[in-house]
Rosetta silent file (secondary structure, phi, psi, omega in degrees, C-alpha in Angstrom):
SEQUENCE: XXXXXXXXXXXXXXXXXXXXXXXXXXXXXXXXXXXXXXXXXXXXXXXXXXXXXXXXXXXXXXXXXXXXXXXXXXXXXXXXXXXXXXXXXXXXXXXXXXXXXXXXXXXXXXXXXXXXXXXXXXXXXXXXXXXXXXXXXXXXXXXXXXXXXXXXXXXXXXXXXXXXXXXXXXXXXXXXXXXXXXXXXXXXXXXXXXXXXXXXXXXXXXXXXXXXXXXXXXXXXXXXXX
SCORE:     score description
SCORE:     0.000 S_00000001
   1 L     0.000  -35.355  172.469  212.014  140.275   42.720 S_00000001
   2 H   -56.933  -45.699  177.527  210.990  140.155   39.166 S_00000001
   3 H   -59.861  -35.807  176.005  213.992  142.000   38.124 S_00000001
   4 H   -71.708  -35.617  176.076  216.319  139.635   39.983 S_00000001
   5 H   -69.334  -41.028  178.042  214.712  136.629   38.421 S_00000001
   6 H   -60.641  -43.888 -177.909  214.919  138.282   34.960 S_00000001
   7 H   -55.644  -46.099  177.464  218.546  139.125   35.575 S_00000001
   8 H   -53.121  -47.269  176.603  219.259  135.466   36.221 S_00000001
   9 H   -62.221  -41.232  179.550  217.754  134.417   32.928 S_00000001
  10 H   -67.452  -36.056 -176.295  219.657  137.069   31.014 S_00000001
  11 H   -58.883  -50.951 -175.934  222.959  136.207   32.694 S_00000001
  12 H   -70.737  -40.272  179.043  222.753  132.567   31.488 S_00000001
  13 H   -60.156  -35.363 -176.542  221.372  133.619   28.024 S_00000001
  14 L   -85.507   -5.042  176.424  224.180  136.052   27.519 S_00000001
  15 L   106.311    9.272  174.529  226.870  133.491   28.262 S_00000001
  16 H    59.115 -131.882 -178.408  227.397  133.958   32.015 S_00000001
  17 H   -76.586   -4.299  178.022  231.052  134.720   32.926 S_00000001
  18 H   -90.659   -5.026 -177.888  232.138  133.937   29.356 S_00000001
  19 L   -69.084  157.450  179.897  230.431  137.063   27.870 S_00000001
  20 L   -68.532  168.771  169.195  232.653  139.859   26.600 S_00000001
  21 L   -92.288  -51.601  177.992  233.603  142.977   28.460 S_00000001
  22 E  -111.933  135.107 -175.136  233.762  145.168   25.409 S_00000001
  23 E  -109.451  148.367  174.595  231.615  144.549   22.304 S_00000001
  24 L   -76.145  119.630 -171.702  232.344  145.258   18.657 S_00000001
  25 H   -67.516  -41.790 -175.546  229.960  148.055   17.743 S_00000001
  26 H   -63.553  -31.420  179.706  229.895  147.159   14.042 S_00000001
  27 H   -89.389  -28.880 -175.152  228.990  143.508   14.678 S_00000001
  28 H   -97.554  -55.349 -172.435  226.598  144.113   17.642 S_00000001
  29 L  -141.175   67.594 -172.544  224.878  147.468   17.238 S_00000001
  30 H   -68.914  -12.677  175.791  226.143  149.215   14.044 S_00000001
  31 H   -65.641  -20.326 -178.851  223.278  151.766   14.223 S_00000001
  32 H   -63.539  -24.086 -178.748  225.151  153.351   17.204 S_00000001
  33 H   -62.945  -18.936  174.838  227.579  154.776   14.495 S_00000001
  34 H   -60.458  -34.263 -178.460  224.848  157.357   13.678 S_00000001
  35 H   -73.224  -33.728  178.186  225.680  159.060   16.920 S_00000001
  36 H   -72.902  -33.859  174.023  229.293  159.396   16.085 S_00000001
  37 H   -61.925  -30.855 -176.646  228.341  160.774   12.616 S_00000001
  38 L  -101.939   14.871  177.327  226.213  163.372   14.446 S_00000001
  39 H   -46.321  -46.680  179.179  228.826  164.239   17.026 S_00000001
  40 H   -55.632  -51.319 -179.451  229.170  167.820   15.969 S_00000001
  41 H   -68.802  -35.800  177.165  225.547  168.726   16.437 S_00000001
  42 H   -63.586  -39.115 -178.825  225.288  166.690   19.658 S_00000001
  43 H   -72.395  -37.647  177.626  228.261  168.623   21.112 S_00000001
  44 H   -56.877  -44.363 -177.389  226.705  171.972   20.060 S_00000001
  45 H   -66.717  -39.733  175.893  223.558  171.052   22.054 S_00000001
  46 H   -63.706  -45.561 -176.108  225.565  169.886   25.048 S_00000001
  47 H   -61.692  -25.215  179.331  227.520  173.106   25.053 S_00000001
  48 H   -84.161  -15.862  179.071  224.233  175.176   25.314 S_00000001
  49 H   -89.344  -36.091 -172.213  223.191  172.934   28.284 S_00000001
  50 H   -59.228  -31.878 -178.319  226.386  172.913   30.320 S_00000001
  51 L   -67.252  -15.874  175.456  226.337  176.550   31.577 S_00000001
  52 L  -106.662   28.968 -168.611  223.244  175.697   33.516 S_00000001
  53 H   -74.934  -14.172  174.611  224.534  172.362   34.870 S_00000001
  54 H   -60.016  -26.441 -179.831  224.204  173.371   38.476 S_00000001
  55 H   -91.417   -4.286 -179.704  220.492  172.838   37.980 S_00000001
  56 L   -78.893  134.300 -178.677  220.960  169.375   36.423 S_00000001
  57 L   -63.482  147.984  165.930  220.135  166.610   38.908 S_00000001
  58 E   -77.838  160.294 -172.159  222.831  164.498   40.344 S_00000001
  59 H   -51.242  -50.477 -174.630  222.636  160.773   39.772 S_00000001
  60 H   -68.902  -16.366  175.510  221.232  159.914   43.164 S_00000001
  61 H   -77.132  -24.004  171.248  218.543  162.629   42.777 S_00000001
  62 H   -80.656  -47.487 -174.886  217.189  160.657   39.797 S_00000001
  63 L  -121.315   83.939 -172.986  217.886  157.323   41.222 S_00000001
  64 H   -58.745  -23.590  179.523  218.034  157.176   45.062 S_00000001
  65 H   -66.872   -6.464 -178.944  218.946  153.516   44.812 S_00000001
  66 H  -111.052   23.487 -178.922  222.411  154.566   43.557 S_00000001
  67 L   -64.693  -15.458  178.939  223.312  156.722   46.519 S_00000001
  68 L   -76.040  -13.136  177.323  226.390  154.502   47.175 S_00000001
  69 L  -115.656   -7.151  177.249  228.017  155.936   43.942 S_00000001
  70 L  -148.836  129.306 -172.943  226.623  159.436   44.041 S_00000001
  71 L  -149.894  168.959 -179.963  225.869  161.605   47.034 S_00000001
  72 L   -68.223  -21.297  179.619  225.433  165.097   48.281 S_00000001
  73 L   -74.973  -22.324 -174.532  228.942  164.895   49.858 S_00000001
  74 L   -94.461  176.596 -170.552  230.876  164.563   46.570 S_00000001
  75 L   -80.225  -12.206  167.973  231.736  167.065   43.906 S_00000001
  76 L   125.385  125.373  169.089  229.048  165.883   41.497 S_00000001
  77 E  -126.548  107.631 -172.434  227.872  163.371   38.873 S_00000001
  78 E  -104.093  149.237 -176.092  225.053  164.968   37.005 S_00000001
  79 E  -128.628  115.276  173.177  222.571  163.345   34.587 S_00000001
  80 E   -97.516   94.991 -166.640  220.802  165.207   31.813 S_00000001
  81 E   -75.028  141.829  176.001  218.084  162.624   30.883 S_00000001
  82 E  -128.096  -22.743  179.336  216.850  162.328   27.337 S_00000001
  83 E  -166.816  138.288 -177.136  215.093  159.047   27.218 S_00000001
  84 E  -146.185   98.059  175.870  214.151  156.408   29.821 S_00000001
  85 L    53.616   43.147 -175.180  212.387  153.183   28.872 S_00000001
  86 L    94.272  -19.561  176.648  209.840  154.833   26.592 S_00000001
  87 E   -90.641  144.017 -169.146  209.484  157.893   28.703 S_00000001
  88 L  -123.193  105.479  174.764  210.510  161.143   27.175 S_00000001
  89 E   -67.743  100.822 -162.094  211.501  164.162   29.386 S_00000001
  90 H   -61.670  -43.805 -177.220  209.914  166.809   27.265 S_00000001
  91 H   -62.196  -46.380  176.472  211.757  169.895   28.638 S_00000001
  92 H   -62.011  -45.594 -174.721  215.176  168.312   28.267 S_00000001
  93 H   -71.219  -25.594  175.172  214.507  166.995   24.832 S_00000001
  94 H   -67.013  -23.840  175.271  213.294  170.400   23.625 S_00000001
  95 H   -83.066  -13.301 -175.302  216.868  171.738   24.424 S_00000001
  96 L  -134.029   56.725 -175.545  218.528  168.982   22.371 S_00000001
  97 H   -65.967  -31.779 -179.215  216.284  168.406   19.368 S_00000001
  98 H   -76.790  -33.891  176.216  218.897  167.250   16.887 S_00000001
  99 H   -62.325  -47.395 -178.284  220.373  164.849   19.518 S_00000001
 100 H   -67.294  -32.701  177.804  216.983  163.267   20.236 S_00000001
 101 H   -58.298  -37.495  176.729  216.285  163.115   16.536 S_00000001
 102 H   -75.773  -43.374 -176.059  219.163  160.744   16.123 S_00000001
 103 H   -60.419  -40.084 -177.508  218.448  158.843   19.298 S_00000001
 104 L   -69.731   -7.880  174.895  214.853  158.190   18.193 S_00000001
 105 L   -87.261  -11.362 -178.630  216.097  156.391   15.052 S_00000001
 106 L   -75.934  122.265  174.434  217.810  153.721   17.245 S_00000001
 107 L   -69.360  144.769  170.344  216.036  150.379   17.525 S_00000001
 108 L    66.977   32.396  173.973  215.725  148.836   21.018 S_00000001
 109 E   -67.993  133.755 -178.061  216.637  152.067   22.810 S_00000001
 110 E  -111.619  -39.776 -174.887  216.459  151.636   26.555 S_00000001
 111 E  -162.153  145.978  172.869  217.947  154.816   28.082 S_00000001
 112 E  -148.960  141.235  177.951  219.970  157.905   26.992 S_00000001
 113 E  -166.659  154.424  167.382  221.534  160.768   28.917 S_00000001
 114 E   -80.897  125.621  178.665  224.443  163.061   29.141 S_00000001
 115 E   -99.457  117.396 -170.401  226.723  161.896   31.915 S_00000001
 116 E  -121.503  114.449  177.037  228.567  164.844   33.414 S_00000001
 117 E  -102.076  122.257  176.799  231.455  164.267   35.875 S_00000001
 118 L   -72.677  159.394  175.625  232.619  167.375   37.613 S_00000001
 119 L   -49.759  133.173  178.063  236.393  167.921   38.230 S_00000001
 120 L    83.991   -7.217 -173.476  237.653  165.513   40.865 S_00000001
 121 L   -89.719  125.313  171.633  234.617  163.278   40.825 S_00000001
 122 L  -117.108  160.145 -176.542  235.272  159.463   40.616 S_00000001
 123 E  -118.398  114.092 -179.259  232.736  156.735   40.660 S_00000001
 124 E   -63.984  165.753 -178.186  233.505  153.745   42.888 S_00000001
 125 E   -52.280  136.595  177.608  233.229  150.121   41.683 S_00000001
 126 E  -161.411  168.767  173.047  229.612  149.146   40.802 S_00000001
 127 L  -131.458  166.870 -176.668  227.497  147.145   38.474 S_00000001
 128 L   -67.796  142.421  171.513  224.241  147.767   36.568 S_00000001
 129 L   -80.426   -9.935 -179.417  221.136  146.990   38.552 S_00000001
 130 L  -132.556  132.495 -168.717  219.515  145.577   35.417 S_00000001
 131 L   -88.764   -2.911 -166.945  221.191  143.007   33.102 S_00000001
 132 L   -80.582    3.777 -177.625  218.951  143.665   30.185 S_00000001
 133 E  -143.189  161.329  171.667  221.016  146.212   28.207 S_00000001
 134 E  -104.625  149.091 -178.167  224.499  147.048   26.907 S_00000001
 135 E  -106.288  133.097  175.408  225.974  150.541   27.448 S_00000001
 136 E  -117.084  137.202  178.310  227.397  152.742   24.776 S_00000001
 137 E  -113.208  122.378  169.253  229.563  155.808   25.513 S_00000001
 138 E  -107.999  106.179  176.140  230.072  158.682   22.951 S_00000001
 139 E   -68.880  128.159  179.840  232.793  160.884   24.572 S_00000001
 140 E  -113.973  -30.545  173.947  232.069  164.571   23.998 S_00000001
 141 E  -140.649  115.631  175.361  234.369  166.338   26.439 S_00000001
 142 L  -127.850  112.615 -177.925  237.553  164.621   27.765 S_00000001
 143 L   -57.830  136.235  176.724  240.090  166.824   29.528 S_00000001
 144 L   -72.638  -36.053 -179.848  243.589  166.478   27.845 S_00000001
 145 L   -83.944  123.678  179.827  245.504  167.067   31.093 S_00000001
 146 L    52.255   54.517 -170.673  245.369  164.074   33.500 S_00000001
 147 L   -61.935  142.114 -179.678  242.562  162.561   31.378 S_00000001
 148 L   -70.654  161.456 -176.547  239.866  160.584   33.108 S_00000001
 149 E  -150.026  171.511 -178.620  239.549  156.834   32.524 S_00000001
 150 E  -135.732  137.255  174.408  237.372  153.816   33.316 S_00000001
 151 E  -106.494  121.305  176.180  238.222  150.284   34.582 S_00000001
 152 E  -120.050  108.891 -173.932  235.794  147.567   33.414 S_00000001
 153 L    49.724 -108.117 -177.718  236.693  144.221   34.921 S_00000001
 154 L  -110.692   16.662 -179.038  240.221  143.774   33.561 S_00000001
 155 E  -107.381  125.102  178.393  239.977  146.381   30.786 S_00000001
 156 E  -102.080  121.011 -176.183  241.323  149.891   31.401 S_00000001
 157 E  -117.848  132.488 -179.297  239.735  152.288   28.990 S_00000001
 158 E  -112.768  124.468 -175.673  240.743  155.840   28.194 S_00000001
 159 L   -70.614  151.751  171.526  238.123  157.882   26.413 S_00000001
 160 L  -130.760  132.556 -178.041  238.866  159.718   23.164 S_00000001
 161 L   -59.174  128.791  177.976  236.434  162.400   21.998 S_00000001
 162 L    86.736   -5.509 -179.768  234.167  161.008   19.272 S_00000001
 163 L  -103.166  114.045 -176.011  235.250  157.407   19.597 S_00000001
 164 L   -68.406  153.373  172.657  232.384  155.182   20.746 S_00000001
 165 E  -138.440  132.568  174.777  232.556  152.352   23.181 S_00000001
 166 E  -113.608  118.039 -174.493  230.057  149.505   23.692 S_00000001
 167 E  -142.327  170.558 -177.520  230.482  147.533   26.916 S_00000001
 168 L  -100.202  107.025 -177.612  228.723  145.331   29.424 S_00000001
 169 L   -89.133   13.987  167.569  228.290  147.483   32.528 S_00000001
 170 L   -85.066   -9.093  164.942  227.089  144.470   34.511 S_00000001
 171 L   -74.545  150.682  175.336  230.782  143.811   34.868 S_00000001
 172 L   -62.892  131.869  177.667  232.285  145.576   37.944 S_00000001
 173 E  -145.091  161.280 -176.818  233.494  149.005   36.756 S_00000001
 174 E  -146.978  157.194 -176.826  234.752  152.258   38.126 S_00000001
 175 E  -132.623  137.942  178.905  235.441  155.711   36.723 S_00000001
 176 E  -126.039  125.667  169.042  238.183  158.183   37.701 S_00000001
 177 L  -128.525   93.822  178.547  238.283  161.873   36.916 S_00000001
 178 L   -99.621   15.179 -176.541  241.205  163.334   38.656 S_00000001
 179 L   -87.421  178.693  178.036  241.534  166.161   36.258 S_00000001
 180 L  -100.274   15.014 -177.147  240.559  169.857   36.785 S_00000001
 181 L  -125.622  159.045  177.375  237.996  169.643   33.906 S_00000001
 182 L   -77.874  144.584 -179.275  234.569  168.332   33.415 S_00000001
 183 E  -119.039  127.617 -178.737  234.183  165.042   31.534 S_00000001
 184 E  -126.077  124.338  169.698  230.996  164.431   29.462 S_00000001
 185 E  -126.190  151.382  173.986  229.795  161.416   27.617 S_00000001
 186 E   -89.266  116.951  174.426  226.468  160.649   25.967 S_00000001
 187 E   -93.286  129.279 -177.175  225.389  157.338   27.512 S_00000001
 188 E  -128.961  124.010  178.584  223.056  155.238   25.391 S_00000001
 189 E  -104.877  127.444 -176.523  221.664  151.888   26.714 S_00000001
 190 E  -119.368  137.685  178.627  220.499  149.417   24.069 S_00000001
 191 E   -51.223  133.274 -179.406  218.585  146.151   24.779 S_00000001
 192 L   -63.844  127.960  174.062  221.091  143.347   25.114 S_00000001
 193 L   -67.972  127.047  179.859  221.052  140.857   22.083 S_00000001
 194 L  -147.714  159.756  174.573  219.955  137.521   23.415 S_00000001
 195 L   -52.347  156.775 -164.988  218.261  134.349   22.349 S_00000001
 196 H   -56.739  -40.399 -175.537  214.547  134.793   21.619 S_00000001
 197 H   -69.705  -37.057  174.576  213.118  133.618   24.926 S_00000001
 198 H   -71.153  -45.438  177.724  215.370  135.969   26.936 S_00000001
 199 H   -55.697  -41.563  179.194  214.836  138.786   24.524 S_00000001
 200 H   -64.558  -44.571  178.030  211.015  138.415   24.826 S_00000001
 201 H   -61.467  -41.052  178.006  211.254  138.461   28.602 S_00000001
 202 H   -56.759  -47.969 -177.418  213.480  141.544   28.442 S_00000001
 203 H   -62.705  -43.107 -178.303  210.983  143.477   26.329 S_00000001
 204 H   -63.342  -47.247  177.696  208.115  142.569   28.565 S_00000001
 205 H   -55.347  -52.630 -179.083  209.946  143.443   31.783 S_00000001
 206 H   -57.565  -41.743 -177.978  211.244  146.677   30.374 S_00000001
 207 H   -78.085  -11.877 -179.999  207.922  147.874   29.197 S_00000001
 208 H  -115.876  -88.916 -173.641  206.143  147.085   32.478 S_00000001
 209 H   -57.719  -50.639 -175.007  207.989  146.735   35.740 S_00000001
 210 H   -66.772  -42.101 -179.549  211.276  148.454   34.887 S_00000001
 211 H   -58.923  -55.183 -175.627  209.597  151.338   33.010 S_00000001
 212 H   -79.811  -22.212  173.024  207.185  152.295   35.706 S_00000001
 213 H   -74.091  -35.276  177.247  209.389  151.551   38.649 S_00000001
 214 H   -72.250  -45.029  175.883  212.031  153.823   37.267 S_00000001
 215 H   -50.426  -42.631  179.555  209.466  156.545   36.467 S_00000001
 216 H   -62.695  -29.362  176.464  208.288  156.572   39.990 S_00000001
 217 H   -76.612  -12.416 -174.967  211.730  157.330   41.217 S_00000001
 218 L   -67.939  126.500 -172.073  212.076  160.411   39.173 S_00000001
 219 L   -82.501  177.367  179.508  212.363  163.386   41.560 S_00000001
 220 L   -64.864  -19.721 -177.768  211.015  166.905   41.434 S_00000001
 221 L   -84.034   -3.467  179.007  214.155  168.164   39.805 S_00000001
 222 L   -89.666  153.593  178.884  213.511  166.251   36.573 S_00000001
 223 L   -61.994  156.874  177.982  211.905  167.706   33.523 S_00000001
 224 L   -73.480  150.421  176.374  208.266  166.793   32.840 S_00000001
 225 E   -91.457  142.557  178.223  207.548  163.785   30.705 S_00000001
 226 L  -126.946    0.000    0.000  205.733  164.079   27.422 S_00000001
């Protein structure tokens, strides 16, 4: 219930239905450009992880509340978690030390993970369960033939490797990968810029209810936290 009440406060503080769909990175969160500058080493570490991706949890195995967009019946949406509301999966981070070195320099980091869509996997329309952050995508692998794309409200976005995108995933959005290749983006969630009263509430809720509620949902397939 606290999350729903907080979401209502954030919604109005962020401008309600007048808020943008896509945000200007340089004006909103210019520090995210550090990830694009480090794209080469991030891709190297991702390439070392991908051969073992069958052991990487699928989205619903990390967060059962999202079973409507990820399930045992589909071809797979896998999440390699690197940071979650102050919690740090030690085993995963040890495999991507240079990636997390950059992530740890970002102020107001909320969550970070490699989002891995298997060939043929599409994600139906959905919205974020928590309004307190904006989502950034750094595309690392995008199939050239029949490339995947994302629809965010009325914006159709086609990823290009290395070109970041900052958007509000509390707008209805969906993803389509109809290609024969895997699509991987580094997803980074940053606390949403808001007036001081909503920002203060966001920080309190994130560090208490959201952090520990999310941690409790972590399944046995996740790496240990350090």
